C-alpha positions as CSV (number, residue, x, y, z in Angstrom):
1,X,-14.6,14.8,-16.0
2,X,-11.0,15.6,-16.0
3,X,-8.3,13.4,-18.0
4,X,-4.5,13.1,-17.7
5,X,-2.6,10.7,-19.5
6,X,0.3,10.1,-17.6
7,X,3.6,8.3,-19.1
8,X,6.2,6.9,-16.3
9,X,9.4,5.8,-16.3
10,X,10.2,3.0,-13.7
11,X,12.8,1.0,-12.5
12,X,13.3,-2.0,-14.8
13,X,13.2,-4.5,-12.2
14,X,10.1,-2.9,-10.8
15,X,7.8,-2.1,-13.7
16,X,5.3,-4.8,-12.8
17,X,5.2,-3.5,-8.9
18,X,5.3,-0.3,-10.1
19,X,1.9,-0.3,-12.5
20,X,-0.2,-2.7,-10.1
21,X,0.6,0.2,-7.5
22,X,-0.7,2.7,-10.1
23,X,-3.7,0.7,-11.2
24,X,-4.6,0.7,-7.3
25,X,-5.0,4.6,-6.9
26,X,-8.1,6.5,-6.9
27,X,-8.1,8.6,-9.8
28,X,-6.5,5.8,-12.2
29,X,-8.7,4.0,-14.1
30,X,-6.0,2.1,-16.4
31,X,-2.5,1.4,-16.8
32,X,-0.8,0.2,-19.9
33,X,2.9,-1.3,-20.0
34,X,3.8,0.6,-23.3
35,X,7.4,0.6,-25.7
36,X,9.4,3.5,-26.6
37,X,10.9,6.1,-24.0
38,X,8.6,5.2,-21.6
39,X,7.7,2.3,-19.4
40,X,4.2,2.9,-18.4
41,X,1.2,5.0,-19.4
42,X,-1.7,5.8,-16.6
43,X,-5.0,7.1,-17.4
44,X,-5.9,9.3,-14.8
45,X,-9.5,11.0,-14.3
46,X,-10.6,13.1,-11.8
47,X,-14.3,15.3,-11.2
48,X,-12.3,18.3,-10.7
49,X,-8.9,20.1,-11.8
50,X,-7.3,19.9,-8.8
51,X,-7.8,16.6,-7.9
52,X,-4.8,15.8,-10.3
53,X,-2.3,17.1,-7.7
54,X,-3.7,15.2,-5.1
55,X,-3.1,11.7,-7.4
56,X,0.2,12.5,-9.6
57,X,2.5,13.9,-7.7
58,X,0.9,13.3,-4.5
59,X,1.1,9.8,-4.4
60,X,1.8,8.6,-7.9
61,X,5.3,10.3,-8.3
62,X,6.0,8.7,-4.1
63,X,5.5,5.3,-5.1
64,X,9.0,3.6,-5.1
65,X,10.1,2.7,-8.5
66,X,9.1,5.6,-10.2
67,X,11.8,7.2,-11.8
68,X,10.3,10.2,-14.1
69,X,6.6,10.7,-15.0
70,X,5.6,13.4,-17.9
71,X,1.8,14.4,-17.9
72,X,-0.4,15.4,-20.9
73,X,-3.7,17.0,-20.5
74,X,-6.7,15.8,-22.2
75,X,-9.2,18.2,-24.2
76,X,-12.0,16.3,-25.5
77,X,-12.5,12.6,-25.4
78,X,-13.4,10.8,-28.6
79,X,-14.3,6.9,-27.5
80,X,-16.5,4.8,-29.5
81,X,-17.6,3.2,-25.7
82,X,-18.4,6.5,-24.0
83,X,-20.4,7.6,-27.9
84,X,-22.2,4.6,-27.7
85,X,-23.0,4.9,-23.9
86,X,-24.2,8.9,-24.6
87,X,-26.6,7.8,-27.3
88,X,-27.9,4.3,-25.7
89,X,-31.8,4.6,-25.3
90,X,-31.7,1.4,-23.3
91,X,-33.1,-0.7,-25.8
92,X,-31.8,-3.9,-26.8
93,X,-29.4,-4.2,-29.8
94,X,-31.5,-5.5,-32.9
95,X,-29.6,-7.5,-35.5
């Protein structure tokens, strides 16, 4: 799995609309409204590196209202959710 973190600047009046359109794209797992220099953060997860081209410049950047993007690649995922799933044996939780 390849993960890219995409920061998005959007037209102020269209932030909600842009976020919904980005979230609907195949390959986008989450979209967050954020503070700071950018308006949105999109998590893109695809199987192969070359699929990023289809998702980010191919579709995400072409959404009306997207003014600018900045993409960062993830090397490794450190997530409690992922670790729990990896070590789960399917046994019920014991309290």
